[in-house]
C-alpha positions as CSV (number, residue, x, y, z in Angstrom):
1,M,0.0,0.0,0.0
2,P,1.2,3.6,-0.6
3,W,1.9,6.1,2.1
4,K,-1.1,7.9,3.6
5,E,-1.0,11.2,5.5
6,T,-3.3,10.3,8.4
7,F,-3.0,13.8,9.8
8,T,-0.9,16.8,8.9
9,G,2.8,15.9,8.7
10,H,2.2,12.3,9.8
11,Y,2.6,9.5,7.2
12,E,2.0,5.8,7.5
13,R,2.1,2.7,5.4
14,P,2.2,-1.1,6.1
15,F,5.6,-2.8,5.7
16,D,5.8,-5.0,2.6
17,S,6.9,-8.6,2.3
18,I,10.7,-8.1,2.1
19,E,10.7,-5.4,4.8
20,D,8.7,-7.8,7.1
21,F,11.3,-10.5,6.3
22,H,14.1,-8.3,7.6
23,R,12.0,-7.1,10.6
24,A,11.7,-10.8,11.5
25,N,15.4,-11.2,11.4
26,K,15.8,-8.1,13.6
27,A,13.3,-9.6,16.1
28,A,15.2,-12.9,16.2
29,G,18.4,-11.2,17.3
30,A,16.8,-8.9,19.8
31,P,17.2,-11.3,22.9
32,L,21.0,-11.2,22.2
33,N,21.0,-7.4,21.6
34,K,22.0,-8.0,18.0
35,E,20.4,-7.5,14.7
36,H,21.0,-10.1,12.0
37,Y,21.7,-8.6,8.6
38,S,21.8,-5.0,9.9
39,V,23.8,-3.2,7.2
40,R,27.0,-1.2,7.2
41,A,28.6,0.7,4.3
42,S,31.8,2.7,4.5
43,A,33.4,5.2,2.2
44,T,36.9,6.7,2.3
45,F,37.1,10.1,0.7
46,R,39.3,13.1,0.0
47,C,38.0,16.6,0.1
48,G,39.0,19.4,-2.2
49,A,40.7,22.5,-0.8
50,S,37.5,24.5,-0.7
51,L,36.0,22.0,1.9
52,A,39.1,21.4,4.0
53,N,38.3,23.8,6.8
54,E,34.6,23.0,7.2
55,T,34.2,19.4,6.3
56,A,32.2,18.3,9.3
57,A,29.7,21.1,8.9
58,I,29.2,20.4,5.2
59,L,28.8,16.6,5.7
60,R,26.3,17.3,8.5
61,H,24.3,19.5,6.1
62,A,24.5,16.9,3.4
63,W,23.0,14.3,5.9
64,K,20.2,16.7,6.6
65,T,19.6,17.0,2.9
66,M,19.4,13.3,2.6
67,R,16.6,13.2,5.1
68,Y,14.6,15.7,3.0
69,D,15.3,13.8,-0.3
70,F,14.9,10.3,1.3
71,P,12.7,10.9,4.4
72,Q,12.3,7.1,4.9
73,L,15.8,7.1,6.4
74,A,14.2,8.7,9.4
75,A,11.0,6.6,9.4
76,L,10.2,4.4,12.4
77,D,8.8,1.0,13.0
78,R,5.7,1.4,15.1
79,D,4.0,-1.9,15.9
80,G,4.3,-3.2,12.3
81,V,3.5,0.1,10.7
82,C,6.1,2.3,9.0
83,V,5.7,5.9,10.3
84,Y,7.3,9.1,9.2
85,E,6.7,12.5,10.8
86,V,7.7,15.9,9.4
87,P,10.0,17.4,12.1
88,D,9.9,20.9,13.5
89,N,13.3,22.7,13.9
90,T,13.7,21.3,17.5
91,H,13.1,17.7,16.4
92,L,15.2,18.1,13.3
93,D,18.2,19.4,15.3
94,A,17.8,16.5,17.8
95,W,17.6,14.0,15.0
96,L,20.8,15.4,13.4
97,S,22.6,15.3,16.8
98,S,21.6,11.7,17.3
99,T,22.3,10.4,13.9
100,F,25.3,12.3,12.6
101,V,28.1,11.3,15.0
102,I,31.8,12.1,14.9
103,E,34.2,9.5,16.3
104,P,31.8,7.7,18.7
105,Q,33.4,6.6,21.9
106,G,36.7,7.9,20.6
107,I,36.8,5.3,17.8
108,T,38.8,6.6,14.9
109,A,37.9,4.2,12.0
110,P,34.9,2.3,10.7
111,E,36.5,-1.1,11.0
112,E,36.9,-0.6,14.8
113,L,33.3,0.3,15.2
114,Y,32.0,-2.5,12.9
115,A,31.9,-5.1,15.6
116,L,30.6,-2.8,18.4
117,L,27.4,-1.5,16.8
118,K,24.2,-2.2,18.6
119,P,20.6,-2.3,17.2
120,S,19.3,1.2,16.6
121,E,15.8,2.5,15.7
122,L,17.6,5.2,13.6
123,M,19.7,5.1,10.5
124,M,23.2,6.4,11.6
125,M,26.0,8.3,9.8
126,Y,29.4,8.1,11.6
127,Y,32.2,10.4,10.5
128,F,35.9,9.7,11.2
129,P,37.8,12.9,10.4
130,R,41.3,11.5,11.2
131,T,40.9,8.9,8.4
132,S,38.4,10.8,6.2
133,Q,35.9,7.9,6.4
134,L,32.2,7.6,6.8
135,L,30.1,4.6,8.0
136,L,26.4,4.2,7.3
137,Y,24.5,1.9,9.7
138,A,20.9,0.8,9.4
139,S,18.4,-2.0,9.9
140,H,18.1,-4.1,6.8
141,W,14.3,-3.5,6.6
142,R,15.1,0.1,5.7
143,I,17.7,-0.3,2.9
144,D,19.7,-2.9,1.0
145,G,23.1,-3.0,-0.5
146,I,22.3,-1.3,-3.9
147,G,20.3,1.3,-2.0
148,L,23.4,2.1,0.2
149,M,25.4,2.8,-2.9
150,H,22.7,5.0,-4.3
151,L,22.5,6.8,-1.0
152,F,26.2,7.5,-0.8
153,H,26.1,8.7,-4.4
154,N,23.4,11.2,-3.5
155,F,25.1,12.1,-0.3
156,F,28.4,13.0,-2.0
157,G,26.5,14.9,-4.6
158,A,25.0,17.0,-1.8
159,V,28.4,17.5,-0.4
160,A,29.8,18.8,-3.7
161,C,26.7,21.0,-4.4
162,P,25.1,22.0,-1.2
163,R,21.6,23.4,-1.3
164,A,19.1,24.8,1.2
165,V,16.2,22.5,2.3
166,T,13.0,23.5,4.1
167,F,11.1,20.7,5.7
168,G,7.4,20.4,5.5
169,D,6.7,18.9,2.0
170,E,9.2,16.1,2.0
171,G,6.4,13.5,2.4
172,K,6.3,13.6,-1.5
173,N,9.7,11.9,-1.5
174,L,8.8,8.9,0.7
175,S,9.7,5.5,-1.0
176,I,7.0,2.9,-1.5
177,G,7.8,-0.7,-1.1
178,L,8.9,-3.3,-3.7
179,D,5.5,-5.0,-3.6
180,E,3.6,-1.7,-4.3
181,A,6.0,-0.6,-7.0
182,N,5.6,-3.8,-8.9
183,G,1.9,-4.5,-8.4
184,V,2.4,-7.5,-6.1
185,R,-0.9,-8.6,-4.8
186,T,-1.8,-8.7,-1.1
187,Y,-4.5,-11.2,-1.8
188,V,-3.0,-14.6,-2.6
189,R,-4.6,-16.6,-5.4
190,P,-4.3,-20.4,-5.3
191,E,-2.1,-20.5,-8.4
192,A,0.2,-17.9,-6.9
193,D,0.5,-19.9,-3.7
194,Q,1.4,-23.0,-5.6
195,K,4.1,-21.2,-7.6
196,A,5.6,-19.8,-4.4
197,T,5.5,-23.3,-2.8
198,N,7.2,-24.8,-5.9
199,M,10.0,-22.3,-5.8
200,L,10.6,-22.8,-2.1
201,M,10.5,-26.6,-2.3
202,S,13.6,-26.6,-4.5
203,F,15.3,-25.5,-1.4
204,V,13.5,-27.7,1.1
205,N,13.9,-30.9,-1.0
206,N,17.7,-30.4,-1.2
207,A,18.5,-29.4,2.4
208,P,20.6,-29.8,4.3
209,S,23.4,-28.3,2.3
210,I,27.0,-29.2,2.5
211,G,28.5,-26.9,5.1
212,L,31.6,-25.6,6.8
213,P,33.0,-26.7,10.1
214,I,32.5,-24.3,13.0
215,K,34.8,-23.9,16.0
216,S,32.0,-23.9,18.7
217,C,28.3,-24.1,19.3
218,E,28.3,-21.1,21.6
219,L,25.9,-18.2,21.4
220,P,26.8,-15.6,18.7
221,S,29.5,-13.1,19.6
222,R,30.8,-10.1,17.6
223,S,30.5,-9.8,13.9
224,Q,33.6,-9.3,11.8
225,R,34.5,-8.9,8.2
226,C,37.5,-10.0,6.1
227,E,38.2,-9.3,2.4
228,I,40.8,-9.7,-0.3
229,E,41.4,-7.5,-3.3
230,L,42.7,-8.7,-6.6
231,T,44.9,-6.6,-8.8
232,S,43.5,-4.8,-11.8
233,Q,45.5,-7.0,-14.1
234,L,44.1,-10.2,-12.5
235,T,40.6,-8.7,-12.6
236,S,40.9,-7.9,-16.3
237,E,42.1,-11.4,-17.0
238,I,39.2,-12.9,-15.0
239,V,36.7,-10.8,-16.9
240,S,38.2,-11.9,-20.2
241,R,38.2,-15.6,-19.3
242,C,34.6,-15.5,-18.0
243,K,33.5,-13.9,-21.3
244,A,35.3,-16.6,-23.2
245,N,33.5,-19.3,-21.2
246,G,30.1,-17.7,-21.6
247,F,29.3,-16.9,-18.0
248,S,29.6,-13.8,-15.7
249,V,32.1,-13.1,-13.0
250,T,29.5,-13.6,-10.3
251,V,28.8,-17.1,-11.7
252,A,32.5,-17.9,-11.7
253,V,32.9,-16.7,-8.1
254,H,29.9,-18.7,-7.0
255,A,31.3,-21.8,-8.7
256,A,34.6,-21.3,-6.9
257,L,32.8,-20.7,-3.6
258,I,31.0,-24.0,-4.0
259,C,34.2,-25.9,-4.8
260,A,35.8,-24.4,-1.7
261,T,32.8,-25.3,0.4
262,S,33.0,-28.9,-0.8
263,Q,36.7,-29.0,-0.1
264,F,36.3,-27.7,3.5
265,A,32.9,-29.4,4.1
266,N,32.0,-30.8,7.5
267,R,30.5,-34.1,6.5
268,E,28.5,-34.2,9.8
269,Y,26.3,-31.5,8.3
270,Q,25.5,-33.3,5.1
271,N,23.3,-36.1,6.5
272,G,23.9,-38.0,3.3
273,N,23.2,-35.0,1.1
274,D,25.8,-33.9,-1.4
275,T,24.3,-30.6,-2.7
276,Y,25.2,-27.0,-2.1
277,T,21.8,-25.5,-1.2
278,S,21.4,-21.8,-0.4
279,F,19.5,-18.6,-1.1
280,T,21.1,-16.2,-3.5
281,A,20.2,-12.5,-3.4
282,F,18.9,-11.0,-6.6
283,D,18.5,-7.2,-7.1
284,L,15.0,-6.4,-8.4
285,R,15.5,-2.7,-8.9
286,K,16.5,-3.2,-12.5
287,Y,13.2,-5.0,-13.2
288,S,11.1,-2.3,-11.5
289,P,9.4,0.6,-13.3
290,A,10.8,4.1,-13.1
291,P,11.5,5.9,-10.8
292,Y,11.9,2.8,-8.6
293,N,14.8,1.4,-10.7
294,G,17.2,4.2,-10.0
295,T,19.0,6.5,-7.6
296,K,15.9,8.4,-6.6
297,N,14.7,5.3,-4.8
298,A,17.8,4.8,-2.7
299,V,16.3,4.2,0.8
300,S,14.3,1.0,0.1
301,N,14.6,-2.8,-0.3
302,F,14.2,-4.1,-3.8
303,H,15.7,-7.6,-3.7
304,T,14.8,-11.1,-2.9
305,G,16.5,-14.5,-2.2
306,I,16.1,-17.3,-4.7
307,P,17.2,-21.0,-4.0
308,T,20.4,-22.1,-5.6
309,V,21.0,-25.8,-5.7
310,V,24.2,-27.3,-7.1
311,T,25.7,-30.7,-7.1
312,P,29.4,-30.0,-6.5
313,S,31.5,-30.9,-9.5
314,T,34.6,-29.3,-11.1
315,F,34.9,-25.6,-11.3
316,L,33.5,-25.4,-14.8
317,G,30.8,-28.0,-14.0
318,N,29.7,-25.8,-11.0
319,A,29.8,-22.7,-13.2
320,Y,27.5,-24.1,-15.8
321,Q,25.1,-25.4,-13.2
322,V,25.1,-22.0,-11.5
323,K,24.6,-20.2,-14.8
324,K,21.6,-22.4,-15.6
325,Q,20.2,-21.9,-12.1
326,Y,20.4,-18.1,-12.4
327,A,18.9,-18.1,-15.9
328,E,16.0,-20.4,-14.9
329,S,15.4,-19.1,-11.3
330,F,12.7,-16.6,-12.2
331,T,11.1,-14.4,-14.9
332,V,9.7,-10.9,-14.5
333,S,7.2,-11.0,-17.4
334,G,4.2,-13.0,-18.5
335,P,1.9,-15.2,-16.4
336,N,4.8,-16.8,-14.5
337,S,6.4,-13.5,-13.5
338,L,8.0,-13.6,-10.0
339,F,6.0,-10.5,-9.2
340,T,2.7,-12.5,-9.5
341,F,3.7,-14.5,-6.4
342,L,6.6,-12.6,-4.7
343,G,4.8,-11.5,-1.6
344,C,3.5,-15.0,-0.9
345,Y,6.9,-16.5,-1.6
346,V,8.8,-14.2,0.7
347,R,6.4,-14.9,3.5
348,K,6.8,-18.6,3.1
349,V,10.6,-18.2,3.1
350,C,10.4,-16.2,6.3
351,A,8.2,-18.8,8.0
352,L,10.6,-21.5,7.0
353,L,13.8,-19.8,8.2
354,M,12.2,-18.7,11.5
355,Q,11.3,-22.3,12.4
356,P,13.6,-23.8,15.1
357,P,15.7,-26.7,13.7
358,S,14.0,-30.1,13.8
359,S,15.3,-32.6,16.4
360,G,18.9,-33.6,15.5
361,A,19.2,-31.1,12.7
362,L,22.2,-28.7,12.7
363,P,21.9,-25.0,11.7
364,P,23.2,-24.3,8.2
365,T,26.8,-23.4,7.6
366,E,26.9,-23.1,3.8
367,P,28.3,-19.7,2.6
368,P,25.7,-17.8,0.5
369,L,26.9,-15.4,-2.2
370,N,25.8,-11.8,-2.7
371,S,27.0,-9.9,-5.8
372,L,27.0,-6.1,-5.8
373,G,28.3,-5.9,-9.3
374,I,30.5,-3.0,-10.5
375,I,30.3,-0.4,-7.7
376,D,31.5,2.4,-10.1
377,R,28.1,2.2,-11.9
378,F,26.5,3.5,-8.7
379,L,29.1,5.5,-6.9
380,H,31.4,7.9,-8.8
381,E,35.1,8.3,-8.2
382,K,34.8,12.1,-8.2
383,Y,32.1,14.6,-7.5
384,G,33.3,17.8,-9.2
385,D,36.5,19.1,-7.6
386,K,35.0,18.8,-4.1
387,I,35.1,15.0,-3.4
388,E,37.1,12.1,-4.5
389,V,36.0,8.6,-3.3
390,L,39.0,6.5,-2.6
391,D,37.4,3.3,-1.1
392,F,34.1,1.7,-0.4
393,W,32.8,-1.5,1.2
394,I,29.6,-3.1,2.5
395,G,29.0,-5.6,5.3
396,V,26.3,-7.0,7.6
397,E,26.0,-8.3,11.1
398,M,25.8,-12.1,11.2
399,I,24.4,-14.1,14.1
400,T,24.1,-17.4,12.1
401,R,26.8,-19.9,11.4
402,Q,27.2,-18.9,7.8
403,L,30.1,-17.0,6.1
404,N,28.1,-14.3,4.2
405,T,30.1,-13.8,1.1
406,Y,30.2,-10.8,-1.2
407,V,31.8,-10.1,-4.5
408,W,32.1,-6.7,-6.2
409,T,34.4,-4.7,-8.4
410,W,35.7,-1.2,-7.5
411,H,38.0,0.9,-9.6
412,G,38.7,-2.2,-11.8
413,R,39.7,-4.5,-9.0
414,L,37.7,-7.5,-7.9
415,R,37.0,-7.9,-4.2
416,L,35.9,-10.9,-2.2
417,S,34.5,-10.2,1.2
418,I,33.1,-12.3,4.0
419,C,31.0,-11.2,7.0
420,Y,31.0,-13.7,9.9
421,N,30.5,-14.2,13.6
422,E,33.6,-14.8,15.6
423,A,31.9,-17.3,17.9
424,F,31.9,-19.7,15.0
425,Y,35.0,-18.9,13.0
426,D,38.5,-17.7,13.6
427,L,40.0,-15.0,11.3
428,A,42.7,-17.5,10.3
429,F,40.0,-19.9,9.0
430,V,38.1,-17.2,7.1
431,E,41.3,-15.9,5.5
432,K,42.3,-19.5,4.5
433,F,38.8,-20.1,3.0
434,L,38.9,-16.8,1.1
435,K,42.4,-17.6,-0.2
436,T,41.1,-21.0,-1.4
437,V,38.1,-19.4,-3.2
438,K,40.6,-17.1,-5.0
439,E,43.0,-19.9,-5.9
440,I,40.1,-22.1,-7.3
441,L,38.8,-19.1,-9.3
442,L,42.1,-18.4,-10.9
443,E,43.0,-22.0,-11.5
444,G,39.5,-22.8,-12.9
445,L,39.7,-19.9,-15.3
446,K,43.3,-20.7,-16.2
447,V,44.4,-17.1,-15.2
């Protein structure tokens, strides 16, 4: 449903299916004072000479501008209803003071803060002047990875070209949900319910997946991240070899990830099953109508997770299986369009994943893959002569036993990144696993 102004300056709408999915993840971590999949994105930048003496003030004003342009970043979850209220000057100043924070607790870099963040009702922007870095932090129900890149793009645009904003009419800029933008029905027809069930059963019928060994079965601890970056030369060769083999870089990385998982697999988890079974995130912005397919719809969730089921083979064998899975996983047109049953499907996935493990079953430890593509398509290297973006990364909090794996390209260099919980994995293991994925990728492509 669209936003409704229930009284002057007060807007409400129900959460849609993917937002409710992430709200359920948030609720699951609440007893531990953690928020599964809460998102972080960091940018390192260099200011032009004209901004050098007033950087903090300009960044703060740009953050204020983002609230006007994307008011949903200040919306609140009120008993299952998404609520936005137009602020008066007092409330706006209080919001700015609460959400634009400089070196919290004396911490001087995003990586230090990453593991210390606690659940927050508000979307936060942290500024680290000594390292010229920013860190965005938010509940996943509010924004996804592609949205974070769009938001940083708009933010740096506002830094480079500041403008005055007057609050009062920003309700016109509120983002509607994925379901509303794509005509996903609230009422579930029997045929739609069956399509949703069929898609989900491809996961259920092939679980449990092969999985990785964990170091303990303790309660989740702090979330950490680890990444490796390949040279531009290696990246160029990988892209070339992938084209020659007829598949994408994402497919190649997924194939290597499955090979590495099979190599490291804890056979205790397999229960006689030899498949890699996981949910793979797909961006749905590019399939949505304008303006919901671009940067003007930054603060929103336009993605879903689709089952990927592969019987581990050679690198190339895995790659062609993954390519086929990607191509056949869903369509966005015609009577079988994903949008005809998306809401029903997401609710079924949520119900499945929120169930406690059956007696004797072990929680999954397979590493899912998330591809952010080419970051430069969303986030520019330079914004006039005012801002140069030097680095960027995205991560999430993990309370499950999975290594949440990311792949993206930034400035022509491929990066592989893993978010994990240190209760279940040591850094040394994660580094070794990432190195293995890289080696399998290069060997499999003959780079």
